[in-house]
C-alpha positions, 0 to 999 in steps of 0.5 A: 117783449113777451106779455103776461098771458094771465092778464091779456088775450092772445092778439092777431099781432101775437100770433103772426109775430110768433111765427117770425120768432119761431122761424128765427129760433128754428134756424139754430136747428136747421143749421144743426141739420145741414152741418157738414152737408156743404149746403147753405140754409137756402140751398138745403131749402131748395133741395128738401122742397123738391125731395119732398114733392118727389119722394115724400109726396108733399102737395105744396109743389106740383110736379108735371109728368116728368117730375119737373117743377116750374121755376116760377112756382118754386120761386113763389114757394121758396120766397127766395129772390128770382136771381138768387134762386136762379144762382142756387139752381145753377150751382147745384145743377152743374155740381159733380154730380149734378143734384138738380136738373133743368129742362125748358118749358113744356109747350103743352103746359102753357108756360112761356117759351123761355121758362124753365122747369127743375127737378131733383136728380138721384144724386140730389136725393142721395145728398139731401136725404141725410139732412132731412133725416137730421131735421126729422130728428131735430123736429121730434127732439124739440116737440117731445112732451108737447101734447098732440092736441097743441101740435095739431092746433098749432099746425092748423093755424099755421096751415090756415095763415098760409091758405089765406095768404096764398088764396089772395097772393095776387091781390095782397094789397086787399088783404092787407088794406082790410078790403075783400 
């Protein structure tokens, strides 16, 4: 239920809840962006994340010198279950042509000996780039007419929410119990 904003101030639950509402509603636009690609939303999410890290200079994921991202880093970033993420990676790595490349851990990185690393291939870039372009179109159309100041404020709030959660990722019980 929506509150009448003229009478009640925005509560913290309103702000956080609006993130979930927007995510649910944005799925319609995301499905439009991936239409015809043959990818599920989750597969496209995985490929776009690796595409962004490799081609767009995103700093959410940290590829190593060879362009690989540690599996466990991808798992935390995408919030997919480990078994489902493994299946998606395997499907995309064994596609013809391969869209992802999987490699064993780099011993110098300090990763566990049986850890895996993943990177997008040239064919993966070629397949996901049109999806990304459609996503850019959808975002531009959706946000058309919204003042730049509001876009910047919205981005800043979401970035701060993510930063606070990531900073306490290993101690989430402290975040949600009110303890420092």
